[in-house]
C-alpha positions in Angstrom: -103.2 -54.7 14.7 -101.3 -57.6 13.2 -99.2 -55.3 11.1 -98.3 -53.3 14.2 -96.9 -56.3 16.0 -95.0 -57.5 13.0 -93.4 -54.0 12.8 -92.7 -54.2 16.5 -91.0 -57.5 16.1 -88.9 -56.1 13.2 -87.7 -53.3 15.4 -87.0 -55.7 18.3 -84.9 -57.8 16.0 -82.8 -54.7 15.1 -82.3 -53.6 18.7 -78.6 -53.8 19.7 -77.8 -56.6 22.2 -76.4 -55.6 25.5 -72.8 -57.0 25.9 -72.2 -59.8 28.4 -69.5 -59.3 31.0 -67.2 -61.7 29.1 -67.2 -59.2 26.2 -65.5 -56.5 28.3 -61.7 -56.9 28.4 -61.5 -54.8 31.6 -58.7 -52.6 30.3 -60.6 -49.3 30.5 -60.9 -48.9 26.7 -62.4 -45.7 25.4 -64.9 -46.4 23.9 -65.6 -49.5 26.0 -67.9 -52.1 24.4 -70.6 -50.8 26.8 -70.1 -47.3 25.4 -70.5 -48.6 21.9 -73.7 -50.4 23.0 -75.1 -47.2 24.7 -74.4 -45.3 21.5 -76.0 -47.9 19.2 -79.0 -48.2 21.6 -79.6 -44.4 21.4 -79.3 -44.6 17.6 -81.9 -47.5 17.6 -84.3 -45.6 19.9 -84.1 -42.5 17.7 -84.7 -44.5 14.5 -87.6 -46.4 16.1 -89.2 -43.2 17.4 -89.0 -41.8 13.8 -89.9 -45.2 12.3 -87.0 -44.8 9.9 -84.7 -47.9 9.6 -82.4 -46.0 7.2 -81.0 -44.2 10.4 -79.5 -47.6 11.4 -77.6 -48.0 8.1 -74.4 -46.4 9.5 -74.1 -49.2 12.1 -71.4 -51.7 11.3 -70.2 -54.5 13.6 -67.0 -55.3 11.7 -65.1 -54.0 8.7 -62.9 -55.5 6.2 -61.0 -52.4 5.1 -58.0 -53.4 7.3 -58.0 -50.0 9.0 -57.9 -50.4 12.8 -60.9 -48.7 14.4 -61.8 -48.3 18.1 -65.6 -48.6 17.4 -65.7 -51.6 15.1 -63.8 -54.9 14.7 -61.6 -55.2 11.7 -60.5 -58.5 10.1 -56.7 -59.3 10.0 -55.2 -62.5 8.8 -52.5 -64.5 10.8 -49.3 -64.7 8.8 -47.2 -66.6 11.2 -47.3 -68.4 14.6 -44.1 -68.8 16.6 -44.0 -70.6 19.9 -41.7 -68.8 22.4 -42.1 -70.9 25.6 -44.4 -73.8 26.5 -47.4 -71.5 26.8 -46.5 -68.2 25.1 -46.6 -67.4 21.4 -45.8 -64.6 19.0 -48.4 -64.0 16.4 -47.8 -62.0 13.2 -50.7 -60.4 11.4 -50.8 -59.0 7.8 -51.5 -55.4 7.1 -52.4 -54.5 3.5 -49.7 -53.1 1.3 -47.1 -51.2 3.3 -49.6 -49.8 5.8 -48.8 -49.6 9.5 -51.0 -49.7 12.6 -49.7 -46.3 13.7 -50.1 -47.0 17.4 -48.9 -44.6 20.1 -46.4 -46.2 22.5 -47.8 -48.9 24.7 -51.3 -48.8 23.2 -53.3 -52.0 23.3 -55.8 -53.5 20.9 -58.8 -55.7 21.7 -59.3 -59.2 20.2 -62.7 -60.8 19.8 -63.1 -64.5 20.0 -66.1 -66.8 20.1 -65.8 -69.9 22.3 -68.6 -72.4 22.7 -71.0 -69.7 21.5 -69.8 -67.2 24.1 -68.2 -64.0 22.8 -65.0 -63.1 24.7 -62.8 -60.0 24.4 -59.3 -59.5 25.7 -56.7 -56.7 25.3 -53.2 -57.3 24.0 -50.3 -54.9 23.3 -48.5 -55.2 19.9 -44.7 -55.6 20.3 -43.8 -54.8 16.7 -41.9 -51.5 16.0 -44.3 -48.6 15.7 -43.2 -48.0 12.1 -43.4 -51.7 11.1 -45.0 -51.8 7.6 -47.2 -54.5 6.3 -47.5 -56.4 9.6 -47.9 -56.2 13.4 -46.9 -58.7 16.1 -48.6 -59.7 19.4 -47.2 -61.6 22.3 -49.9 -63.9 23.9 -49.7 -66.2 26.8 -52.2 -69.1 26.6 -53.7 -70.4 29.8 -54.9 -74.0 30.3 -58.4 -73.0 31.3 -58.6 -69.6 29.6 -61.6 -69.1 27.4 -59.8 -66.9 24.9 -56.7 -69.2 25.1 -58.8 -72.1 23.7 -59.7 -69.9 20.7 -56.2 -68.6 20.2 -54.6 -72.1 20.3 -56.6 -73.0 17.2 -55.0 -70.3 15.1 -52.9 -71.2 12.1 -51.5 -69.3 9.2 -54.2 -67.7 7.0 -56.9 -67.6 9.7 -58.8 -64.4 10.0 -59.3 -62.8 13.4 -60.9 -59.6 14.5 -59.3 -56.6 16.4 -60.4 -53.2 17.4 -58.5 -50.3 18.9 -56.2 -48.7 19.7 -56.7 -47.8 23.3 -54.6 -46.5 26.3 -50.9 -46.1 26.0 -48.3 -44.2 27.8 -47.8 -40.6 26.6 -44.1 -41.0 26.2 -42.0 -38.0 25.2 -38.2 -38.3 24.5 -36.0 -36.9 27.3 -39.0 -35.9 29.4 -37.9 -38.4 32.2 -34.2 -38.8 33.2 -34.7 -42.5 33.8 -37.5 -44.9 33.2 -37.8 -47.9 35.5 -39.9 -50.6 33.8 -41.3 -53.4 36.0 -42.8 -56.2 33.9 -44.1 -59.5 34.8 -44.4 -62.1 32.1 -46.3 -60.8 29.0 -46.4 -57.4 30.9 -43.2 -57.0 28.9 -45.3 -56.3 25.8 -46.0 -52.5 26.3 -42.4 -51.9 27.3 -40.9 -53.2 24.1 -42.2 -50.4 21.7 -41.1 -47.8 24.3 -37.6 -49.3 24.5 -37.4 -49.5 20.7 -38.4 -45.9 20.3 -35.7 -44.8 22.7 -32.9 -46.9 21.1 -34.1 -45.8 17.6 -33.9 -42.2 18.4 -30.3 -40.9 18.7 -31.5 -37.7 20.3 -33.2 -39.6 23.1 -30.9 -39.9 26.1 -33.4 -41.4 28.5 -31.8 -44.1 30.8 -33.9 -47.2 31.1 -33.8 -50.0 33.7 -36.0 -52.8 32.7 -36.8 -55.5 35.4 -38.4 -58.6 33.8 -40.0 -61.0 36.3 -40.4 -64.6 35.1 -40.7 -68.0 36.8 -37.5 -69.6 35.3 -34.8 -68.7 32.8 -36.5 -70.9 30.2 -39.6 -68.8 30.5 -38.0 -65.4 29.7 -39.5 -64.2 26.4 -37.8 -62.6 23.5 -34.3 -63.2 24.8 -32.5 -62.3 21.5 -34.3 -59.0 21.3 -33.7 -58.1 25.0 -30.0 -59.0 24.6 -29.8 -56.6 21.6 -31.5 -53.8 23.5 -29.2 -54.3 26.6 -26.2 -53.5 24.4 -27.3 -49.8 24.2 -25.4 -47.5 26.5 -28.5 -46.2 28.2 -30.4 -49.6 28.7 -30.0 -52.0 31.6 -32.0 -55.2 31.9 -32.4 -57.2 35.1 -34.2 -60.5 35.4 -35.9 -61.7 38.6 -36.7 -65.5 38.4 -39.1 -66.5 41.1 -38.7 -70.3 40.7 -34.9 -70.4 40.2 -33.0 -71.3 43.4 -29.5 -71.0 42.0 -28.0 -68.9 39.2 -25.0 -71.2 38.5 -26.8 -73.1 35.7 -27.5 -69.8 33.8 -25.3 -68.7 30.9 -22.6 -66.5 32.4 -23.8 -63.5 30.4 -27.0 -63.6 32.5 -25.6 -64.3 35.9 -24.6 -60.8 37.0 -27.9 -59.2 36.1 -30.3 -61.9 37.4 -31.8 -62.4 40.8 -33.2 -65.7 42.1 -36.5 -65.5 44.1 -39.2 -62.8 44.1 -39.0 -59.1 43.5 -39.6 -58.0 47.1 -39.3 -54.7 49.0 -35.6 -55.0 49.6 -34.7 -55.8 46.0 -36.9 -52.9 44.9 -34.9 -50.5 47.1 -31.6 -51.9 45.7 -32.8 -51.4 42.1 -34.3 -47.9 42.7 -31.0 -46.9 44.5 -29.0 -48.2 41.6 -30.9 -46.0 39.1 -28.7 -43.1 37.8 -31.5 -40.6 38.3 -34.8 -40.6 40.2 -36.9 -42.9 38.0 -40.4 -42.6 36.5 -41.8 -46.1 36.8 -43.9 -48.1 34.3 -45.6 -51.2 35.7 -47.3 -54.0 33.8 -48.4 -57.4 35.1 -51.3 -59.1 36.9 -53.3 -56.9 39.3 -51.6 -58.6 42.2 -48.2 -57.9 40.7 -49.1 -54.2 40.1 -50.4 -53.8 43.7 -47.2 -55.3 45.1 -45.0 -53.1 43.0 -46.8 -50.0 43.9 -46.4 -50.9 47.6 -42.6 -51.7 47.3 -42.1 -48.5 45.3 -43.7 -46.4 48.0 -41.4 -48.0 50.5 -38.5 -47.1 48.3 -39.5 -43.5 48.2 -41.2 -43.4 44.8 -44.6 -41.5 44.9 -47.7 -42.6 43.0 -47.5 -39.6 40.7 -44.1 -41.0 39.4 -45.8 -44.3 38.3 -47.8 -45.3 35.4 -49.6 -48.7 35.4 -50.6 -50.3 32.1 
C-alpha cells in the first residue's frame, strides 16, 4: 500500500499547476495560458492512466533555442534600455545570428515576470521593423504600482527575460483599404508602427494613413523622430491630441498645425474623419476606456463597427 501512495505522490508532483488569474494577460491569445494548461492536464491524465511517465517528456515550460513559440516561453537577452519619457522605455532584445522574429503586422508577444513570488504575464507589441535581423524592440510604459512594471524596471543590459508568441495581429493587405485611420493612445502606438513602416517601405502600397496619437503633453509623445520621418511620406498624416496641454503656443512650430489641445471628443473625431481623403478603415489601440470612447465617437461620425479593428 505504501508503494501505491508514493507512486500517487509522484504523479501529483507531476500534475500541471492551474494558472492564476495574474498569469493571463487578457489579450485573447491563442493558445491562452489556460489552453496550454488544459492540454498539459489532458496529457498528464493520459500518462497517469497508462502509468507511463515517458508520455510527459514532450512537455517543456521554456526553451533556449531562441525561436519564438506560442506554447512555451523562450529566453531572450536585453541588449539595450532607452528611456523615452519619465515612465516609458524602449527595450532591445538580441536574436541569434541574423534571425528575425517574423511577426505578422501588429502581432503581440507575451512576457512572463515573477514579482514577490507571483507569476505575471502581459502582452506587448514589438515596434521594430518586421524584417529587423538580429534584434527586436518593445515599447513599454511602467506604472508606479504595476506588478509587471516593478519587474521590468530592474532590467539592465545582459538580463535574460522570457517571451512567448506571437498572437493576434491585424491581417493587413497592401492597397486593400483606401485609407487607414489609426487612433492610438500612449503605448497603443506600438501596433501601428510596424503597419506604418510596411506601408512606407512598399513603393507599390498607396494606402493613405491618418495617425492620431493621443498623449497627455508634448513631452510625453513617444518616438518623435521616427514619427516625424514617417510624416514626410506623401501618404502619411500625423495628428497629435494632447489632453493636458492648454495652449499650443509653446510647441515647436512644426507641430502646431497638426496638434490639438484637449481630448479627442466626438466633434474632433467628426472633423478628422471628414478630413480623410477616402472613407477610412479604423485601427484602435489604447486602454479599454479609450477603445470604447473611440468606437462611440466613430459611430457618431458614420463609421460602422465592421470598418474598425481594435487591438
